[in-house]
C-alpha positions as CSV (number, residue, x, y, z in Angstrom):
1,M,19.0,-0.8,-12.8
2,S,16.3,-2.4,-10.7
3,D,14.8,-0.3,-8.0
4,A,14.1,-3.5,-5.9
5,G,16.9,-2.6,-3.5
6,R,20.2,-4.1,-4.7
7,K,22.4,-4.5,-7.7
8,F,22.5,-7.4,-10.1
9,E,25.8,-9.1,-9.2
10,L,27.7,-10.8,-12.1
11,L,30.8,-13.0,-11.6
12,I,33.3,-13.4,-14.5
13,V,35.6,-16.5,-14.2
14,D,38.4,-16.9,-16.7
15,D,42.1,-17.7,-16.4
16,E,43.0,-15.2,-19.1
17,P,43.6,-11.8,-17.5
18,Q,42.8,-9.9,-20.8
19,M,39.4,-11.6,-21.1
20,R,38.6,-10.9,-17.4
21,S,39.6,-7.2,-17.8
22,L,37.6,-6.8,-21.0
23,L,34.4,-8.3,-19.6
24,E,34.7,-6.4,-16.3
25,R,34.9,-3.0,-18.2
26,I,32.0,-3.9,-20.5
27,F,29.6,-4.9,-17.7
28,T,30.7,-2.3,-15.2
29,A,29.8,0.3,-17.8
30,E,26.4,-1.3,-18.1
31,G,25.8,-0.6,-14.4
32,Y,26.0,-4.2,-13.1
33,G,27.9,-5.2,-10.0
34,V,30.9,-7.1,-11.3
35,Q,33.4,-9.4,-9.6
36,V,36.2,-11.4,-11.4
37,A,38.0,-14.6,-10.6
38,G,41.0,-16.3,-12.3
39,G,39.8,-19.8,-11.5
40,G,37.4,-22.1,-9.8
41,P,38.7,-21.9,-6.2
42,E,38.7,-18.1,-6.2
43,A,35.2,-18.1,-7.7
44,L,33.9,-20.3,-5.0
45,A,35.5,-18.2,-2.3
46,L,33.8,-15.1,-3.8
47,M,30.4,-16.9,-3.8
48,G,30.9,-17.8,-0.1
49,A,31.4,-14.1,0.7
50,A,28.6,-12.5,-1.3
51,R,25.4,-13.3,-3.2
52,I,26.0,-13.8,-6.9
53,D,23.1,-13.7,-9.3
54,A,24.8,-14.7,-12.6
55,A,28.1,-15.9,-13.9
56,M,30.1,-16.3,-17.1
57,I,32.6,-19.0,-16.7
58,D,35.2,-20.4,-19.0
59,L,35.0,-24.1,-19.9
60,V,38.8,-24.8,-20.0
61,M,40.8,-23.7,-17.0
62,P,43.6,-25.1,-14.9
63,E,43.0,-26.4,-11.4
64,M,39.2,-26.8,-11.9
65,D,37.4,-27.1,-15.3
66,G,34.2,-25.2,-16.0
67,L,31.9,-28.2,-15.7
68,T,33.2,-29.0,-12.2
69,L,32.9,-25.4,-11.2
70,L,29.4,-25.2,-12.6
71,D,28.3,-28.2,-10.4
72,R,29.8,-26.6,-7.3
73,M,28.3,-23.2,-7.9
74,L,24.8,-24.7,-8.3
75,V,25.2,-26.4,-5.0
76,L,26.2,-23.2,-3.3
77,E,23.5,-21.1,-5.1
78,P,20.8,-23.2,-6.9
79,G,19.2,-20.1,-8.4
80,I,22.4,-18.7,-10.0
81,R,22.2,-18.2,-13.8
82,I,25.4,-19.4,-15.6
83,I,26.6,-18.9,-19.1
84,M,29.4,-21.2,-20.2
85,M,32.2,-19.7,-22.4
86,T,33.6,-22.3,-24.9
87,G,36.2,-22.3,-27.6
88,H,36.0,-23.6,-31.2
89,G,34.8,-27.1,-31.3
90,G,33.4,-27.0,-27.8
91,V,29.8,-27.7,-28.8
92,E,29.6,-31.1,-27.1
93,E,30.9,-29.7,-23.8
94,A,28.5,-26.8,-24.1
95,V,25.6,-29.2,-24.4
96,A,26.9,-31.1,-21.4
97,A,27.0,-27.7,-19.5
98,I,23.3,-27.0,-20.4
99,R,22.3,-30.5,-19.2
100,S,24.2,-29.8,-15.9
101,G,22.3,-26.6,-15.3
102,A,23.9,-23.8,-17.3
103,V,21.2,-21.5,-18.9
104,D,23.3,-20.7,-22.1
105,F,26.7,-20.9,-23.7
106,I,28.7,-18.5,-25.9
107,K,31.5,-19.3,-28.2
108,K,34.9,-17.6,-28.1
109,P,35.8,-15.3,-29.7
110,F,32.6,-13.2,-29.4
111,L,31.7,-9.5,-29.9
112,P,31.1,-7.3,-26.9
113,E,27.5,-6.7,-28.1
114,E,26.8,-10.4,-28.1
115,A,27.9,-10.7,-24.5
116,R,25.9,-7.6,-23.5
117,S,22.8,-9.1,-25.1
118,R,23.1,-12.5,-23.3
119,I,23.6,-10.9,-19.9
120,A,20.8,-8.4,-20.5
121,Q,18.4,-11.3,-20.9
122,L,19.5,-12.8,-17.6
123,Y,19.2,-9.4,-16.0
124,R,15.6,-9.0,-17.2
125,A,14.6,-12.4,-15.7
126,W,16.4,-11.5,-12.5
127,E,14.7,-8.1,-12.3
128,L,11.2,-9.7,-12.7
129,E,11.9,-12.2,-10.0
130,E,13.2,-9.5,-7.6
131,E,10.0,-7.4,-8.2
132,N,7.8,-10.4,-7.6
133,R,9.7,-11.2,-4.4
134,R,9.4,-7.6,-3.2
135,L,5.6,-7.5,-4.0
136,K,5.1,-10.8,-2.1
137,L,6.9,-9.5,0.9
138,E,4.9,-6.3,0.8
139,I,1.6,-8.2,0.6
140,Q,2.7,-10.5,3.5
141,R,3.7,-7.5,5.7
142,R,0.4,-5.7,4.9
143,F,-1.7,-8.8,5.5
144,G,0.3,-9.7,8.6
145,F,-0.4,-6.3,10.3
146,H,-3.6,-5.0,8.8
147,R,-5.7,-6.6,11.6
148,L,-3.2,-5.8,14.3
149,V,-4.4,-2.2,14.7
150,G,-2.7,0.4,16.9
151,N,-0.1,3.1,17.1
152,S,0.6,2.9,20.9
153,T,4.2,2.3,22.0
154,S,3.4,-1.2,23.2
155,I,1.8,-2.2,19.8
156,L,4.7,-0.7,17.8
157,K,7.1,-2.6,19.9
158,L,5.0,-5.8,19.4
159,K,5.1,-5.3,15.6
160,E,8.8,-4.7,15.6
161,M,9.3,-7.9,17.6
162,I,7.2,-9.8,15.1
163,T,9.3,-8.7,12.2
164,R,12.4,-9.9,14.1
165,I,11.2,-13.3,15.3
166,G,8.9,-14.1,12.3
167,P,11.7,-15.3,10.0
168,T,13.6,-17.3,12.7
169,D,11.4,-20.5,12.5
170,A,11.7,-20.9,16.2
171,T,8.9,-22.1,18.4
172,I,7.2,-19.2,20.1
173,L,5.0,-18.9,23.2
174,I,2.5,-16.0,23.0
175,Q,1.1,-14.8,26.3
176,G,-1.8,-12.5,26.9
177,E,-5.3,-12.2,28.4
178,T,-8.3,-13.7,26.7
179,G,-9.5,-11.5,23.8
180,S,-6.3,-9.5,23.6
181,G,-5.5,-10.7,20.0
182,K,-3.1,-13.6,20.4
183,E,-4.2,-15.4,17.3
184,L,-3.7,-12.2,15.3
185,V,-0.2,-12.0,16.6
186,A,0.4,-15.7,15.6
187,K,-0.9,-15.0,12.1
188,A,1.4,-12.0,11.8
189,I,4.4,-14.1,12.8
190,H,3.4,-16.7,10.2
191,Y,3.1,-14.1,7.4
192,H,6.5,-12.7,8.3
193,S,8.1,-16.2,8.0
194,E,9.5,-18.3,5.2
195,R,6.3,-20.4,5.6
196,A,3.9,-17.6,4.6
197,Q,2.9,-19.3,1.4
198,N,1.9,-22.5,3.2
199,Q,-0.9,-23.4,5.7
200,F,-1.6,-21.6,9.0
201,V,-3.7,-24.0,11.0
202,P,-5.2,-22.7,14.3
203,V,-6.4,-25.1,17.0
204,D,-8.4,-24.0,20.0
205,C,-7.3,-26.4,22.7
206,A,-9.9,-25.2,25.1
207,A,-12.8,-25.8,22.7
208,I,-12.0,-29.5,21.8
209,S,-12.7,-32.2,24.3
210,E,-9.9,-34.4,25.5
211,T,-11.4,-37.5,23.9
212,V,-11.3,-35.8,20.5
213,I,-8.2,-33.7,20.5
214,E,-5.7,-36.6,20.2
215,S,-7.1,-37.7,16.9
216,E,-7.7,-34.1,15.8
217,L,-4.0,-33.3,16.3
218,F,-2.2,-36.5,15.4
219,G,-4.7,-38.1,13.0
220,H,-5.9,-41.7,13.3
221,E,-6.0,-45.0,11.3
222,K,-9.3,-46.5,10.1
223,G,-10.7,-48.7,12.9
224,A,-8.5,-47.1,15.6
225,F,-11.5,-46.6,17.8
226,T,-15.3,-46.8,17.6
227,G,-16.5,-44.5,14.8
228,A,-13.2,-44.3,13.0
229,H,-14.6,-45.3,9.7
230,V,-11.8,-43.6,7.6
231,S,-8.2,-42.6,8.3
232,T,-7.4,-38.9,8.9
233,L,-4.2,-37.0,8.5
234,G,-4.6,-34.9,11.6
235,L,-3.9,-31.1,12.0
236,L,-0.2,-31.6,12.5
237,R,0.3,-33.2,9.1
238,A,-2.3,-30.8,7.6
239,A,0.1,-28.0,8.7
240,D,3.2,-29.7,7.1
241,N,5.6,-27.0,5.8
242,G,3.4,-24.4,7.5
243,T,2.5,-23.2,11.0
244,L,0.4,-24.9,13.7
245,F,-1.1,-22.4,16.2
246,L,-2.1,-24.0,19.5
247,D,-4.4,-21.5,21.3
248,E,-4.9,-21.9,25.0
249,I,-2.3,-24.7,25.1
250,G,-2.5,-24.8,28.9
251,N,-5.8,-26.7,28.6
252,L,-4.1,-29.8,27.0
253,S,-3.9,-32.9,29.2
254,T,-0.4,-34.1,30.3
255,S,-0.7,-37.2,28.1
256,I,-1.4,-35.0,25.0
257,Q,1.4,-32.7,26.1
258,M,3.8,-35.7,26.1
259,R,2.8,-36.7,22.6
260,L,3.2,-33.1,21.3
261,L,6.6,-32.9,22.9
262,R,7.7,-35.9,20.9
263,V,6.5,-34.4,17.7
264,I,8.4,-31.2,18.3
265,Q,11.6,-33.1,19.3
266,E,11.5,-35.9,16.6
267,R,9.7,-34.0,13.8
268,E,7.5,-37.0,13.2
269,V,3.9,-37.8,14.1
270,R,2.3,-41.2,14.7
271,P,-1.5,-41.4,14.1
272,V,-3.7,-43.0,16.7
273,G,-3.9,-46.7,16.0
274,S,-0.8,-46.7,13.8
275,T,2.6,-48.3,14.2
276,K,4.1,-46.0,11.6
277,A,5.5,-42.5,12.2
278,F,5.3,-39.9,9.4
279,P,7.9,-37.0,9.1
280,V,6.4,-33.6,9.6
281,N,8.0,-30.1,9.1
282,V,5.8,-27.7,11.0
283,R,6.5,-24.6,13.1
284,V,4.6,-24.6,16.4
285,L,3.2,-21.3,17.9
286,A,1.5,-21.7,21.2
287,A,-0.6,-19.2,23.2
288,T,-2.0,-19.1,26.7
289,N,-3.7,-16.8,29.2
290,L,-2.3,-18.9,32.0
291,N,1.0,-18.4,33.8
292,L,2.7,-21.6,32.6
293,V,5.5,-21.2,35.2
294,E,2.8,-21.6,37.9
295,E,1.1,-24.4,36.0
296,V,4.5,-26.3,35.8
297,A,5.0,-25.8,39.5
298,A,1.5,-27.1,40.2
299,G,2.1,-30.2,38.0
300,N,-0.5,-29.2,35.4
301,F,2.0,-28.6,32.6
302,R,5.1,-30.5,31.6
303,E,8.3,-28.6,32.3
304,D,10.1,-30.1,29.3
305,L,7.3,-29.1,26.9
306,F,7.3,-25.6,28.4
307,F,11.0,-25.1,27.7
308,R,10.4,-26.5,24.1
309,L,7.6,-24.0,23.5
310,N,9.3,-21.0,25.3
311,V,12.3,-20.8,22.9
312,L,11.1,-17.2,22.3
313,S,8.2,-15.5,24.1
314,I,6.1,-12.5,23.2
315,S,3.5,-10.7,25.3
316,V,0.3,-9.2,23.9
317,P,-0.7,-6.1,26.0
318,P,-4.2,-5.9,27.3
319,L,-6.4,-3.1,25.8
320,R,-6.5,-1.1,29.1
321,D,-2.7,-0.7,28.8
322,R,-2.9,0.8,25.3
323,I,-6.1,2.8,25.7
324,E,-4.9,5.3,23.1
325,D,-5.5,2.6,20.5
326,V,-9.3,2.4,21.3
327,P,-10.4,5.1,18.8
328,L,-8.3,3.5,16.0
329,L,-9.7,0.0,16.8
330,A,-13.3,1.3,17.0
331,K,-13.0,3.0,13.6
332,H,-11.4,-0.1,12.2
333,F,-14.2,-2.3,13.3
334,L,-16.8,0.2,12.1
335,K,-15.2,0.1,8.6
336,R,-14.9,-3.7,8.7
337,F,-18.5,-4.5,9.8
338,A,-20.4,-1.6,8.3
339,S,-23.4,-3.1,6.4
340,E,-25.8,-2.0,3.7
341,Y,-28.5,-3.0,6.1
342,S,-27.4,-0.5,8.7
343,P,-27.2,3.3,8.4
344,V,-24.2,3.5,10.8
345,R,-21.1,5.1,9.3
346,N,-19.5,7.3,12.0
347,I,-18.7,7.4,15.7
348,S,-19.3,10.6,17.8
349,D,-16.5,12.2,19.8
350,A,-18.5,11.7,23.0
351,T,-18.7,8.0,22.2
352,L,-15.0,7.7,21.6
353,R,-14.3,9.6,25.0
354,M,-16.6,7.2,26.8
355,M,-14.8,4.2,25.3
356,E,-11.5,5.6,26.3
357,N,-12.8,5.9,29.9
358,Y,-13.7,2.2,30.0
359,R,-11.2,-0.5,31.1
360,W,-12.3,-3.2,28.6
361,P,-11.9,-6.3,30.7
362,G,-12.8,-8.4,27.7
363,N,-10.0,-6.6,25.7
364,V,-10.2,-6.1,21.9
365,R,-12.8,-8.8,21.5
366,E,-15.2,-6.9,23.8
367,L,-14.6,-3.7,21.9
368,E,-15.3,-5.5,18.6
369,N,-18.5,-6.9,20.0
370,A,-19.6,-3.5,21.2
371,I,-19.1,-1.9,17.7
372,R,-20.8,-4.8,16.0
373,R,-23.8,-4.4,18.4
374,A,-24.0,-0.7,17.8
375,I,-24.0,-1.3,14.0
376,A,-26.7,-3.9,14.2
377,L,-29.0,-1.8,16.5
378,G,-28.1,1.7,15.2
379,R,-30.8,3.8,13.7
380,S,-28.7,6.8,12.7
381,E,-25.5,7.4,10.8
382,T,-23.5,8.0,14.0
383,I,-22.8,5.8,17.0
384,M,-23.8,7.7,20.1
385,P,-23.0,6.9,23.7
386,E,-26.5,5.4,24.3
387,D,-25.7,2.9,21.5
388,L,-22.9,1.3,23.7
389,P,-23.6,-1.6,26.1
390,S,-24.9,-0.5,29.5
391,T,-21.7,-1.9,31.2
392,V,-19.5,0.4,29.1
393,R,-21.7,3.5,29.8
394,A,-21.9,2.9,33.5
395,R,-18.3,2.0,34.3
396,S,-16.7,4.6,31.9
397,A,-18.9,7.3,33.4
398,Y,-17.9,6.4,36.9
399,R,-14.2,6.3,36.0
400,A,-14.5,9.7,34.3
401,T,-15.9,11.3,37.5
402,T,-13.5,9.5,39.9
403,G,-10.3,10.0,38.1
404,G,-9.4,6.3,38.1
405,Q,-10.6,5.5,41.7
406,P,-11.6,2.0,42.7
407,T,-14.7,0.8,40.9
408,G,-16.4,0.1,44.3
409,D,-16.0,0.6,48.0
410,T,-15.0,-2.9,49.1
411,L,-11.5,-3.8,50.3
412,M,-11.1,-6.0,47.2
413,D,-11.7,-3.0,44.9
414,Y,-9.0,-1.0,46.6
415,E,-6.6,-4.0,46.6
416,I,-7.2,-4.5,42.8
417,L,-6.4,-0.8,42.2
418,A,-3.2,-1.0,44.3
419,I,-2.0,-4.0,42.4
420,Q,-2.7,-2.5,39.1
421,N,-1.0,0.8,40.0
422,A,2.1,-1.1,41.3
423,L,2.3,-3.2,38.1
424,K,2.0,0.0,36.0
425,K,4.8,1.7,38.0
426,C,7.0,-1.4,37.6
427,N,6.4,-1.8,33.9
428,H,4.5,-5.0,34.7
429,N,7.5,-6.6,36.3
430,R,5.9,-8.8,39.0
431,T,9.0,-9.3,41.1
432,R,9.4,-5.5,41.5
433,A,5.7,-5.0,41.9
434,A,5.6,-7.4,44.8
435,K,8.4,-5.6,46.6
436,L,6.6,-2.2,46.0
437,L,3.5,-3.7,47.6
438,K,5.5,-5.2,50.4
439,I,4.1,-8.7,49.8
440,G,5.7,-12.0,48.7
441,E,5.8,-12.8,45.0
442,A,3.8,-16.0,45.6
443,T,1.1,-13.9,47.3
444,L,1.0,-11.5,44.3
445,Y,0.6,-14.5,42.0
446,R,-2.4,-15.8,43.9
447,K,-4.1,-12.4,43.9
448,L,-3.5,-11.9,40.2
449,K,-5.2,-15.2,39.5
450,K,-8.0,-14.5,42.0
451,Y,-8.8,-11.1,40.6
452,K,-8.1,-12.2,37.0
453,I,-5.5,-9.5,36.5
454,G,-3.5,-10.4,33.4
455,G,-0.6,-9.0,31.4
456,P,2.3,-8.9,33.9
457,K,5.5,-10.9,33.6
458,K,8.4,-12.0,35.7
459,A,11.8,-10.3,35.6
460,G,13.9,-11.5,32.7
461,A,10.9,-12.6,30.6
462,H,11.0,-11.5,26.9
463,S,9.2,-8.2,26.3
464,S,7.2,-7.4,23.3
């Protein structure tokens, strides 16, 4: 049998008990999963309870004839392969069955070997499809995670969450600091979804001006505004049947937010300058480094859109909270960006220790840039500490000698360290951290924003 994970399930439908019993014995001996039914209603009930891959159904039965059953089975399971069993003189009905969707027919009486041969053909086609499906899933999983590097507890939890929420087709809000890898998470969600074979369209909402982003997202009609010489689909329609990723969605104006909300609610988009709306089937993933709860309270973000986006939420941990992943990431970037024009092929242990002693305020993006710089400027096969940027060398050396003391002597430096320690002790729960610090939650929010400390979350928020 196939090693793809499950048995080939065959359903025998015949009102004659002897025929059912004979076929059940034949195909059970062949190793297939076999279920039997004495008529149409029983067969449909079995299909509702389990996945059936193929069926042999009798043409003439009381209650429900074979052609009627064929139609109903194909509605329940469009991919099912059905062989119609006919008596003498049933050629016309057999042809009708083929036209209705049966893959073959067999005349009664037939020899056991003939039945085995017909089902063996169906099994081989099913086995090939199952193998192709397994390989596609494997490719998607590998592609979805091959850039999301790390073995830390937080990253393993993040990957596990992605495998759970990817297939749901729900709108997801991805939260995390700049450079932490939010787009990689969005791509992984896409490649773990049923939309993986379709477009993933990323949009950087912070990089497109407000005057341009409306037509970029929704499209426009020819002549809708000065310079609109041709009509455009827009990114929402370009992502039809796929995934639209809105990075830094907190930068959208409230007017664009309102139009986007309508698209999500109505599943249709109206281009700029058009009176016609076009249906669109797109999954929206949004990301932000802002606290949208605060943005809603400040009137900068629509509450109704926030709730539409925040059906599920996922948090990407900053690199400083998974520092054990730094060596893996560094080696990943070295392998990815190694060039025939550079001799660099290794990283020294001293360099790795220095990188582990640095806090990486720019997150994974800053680490990536540091490795790319070392490869570009390197003159030997190994990246040495002196090949790292001066900021990394200075701050990591200081931290190594102070054991994680404040990075300076000002009151602000000590306050930052106190907040970071409280958040760490409270597993980044801001409500509990505020109580531990003996300050109000609103005060903690202001300080987090002032000092650009990211990653924490309120009590009850979804964890990755």
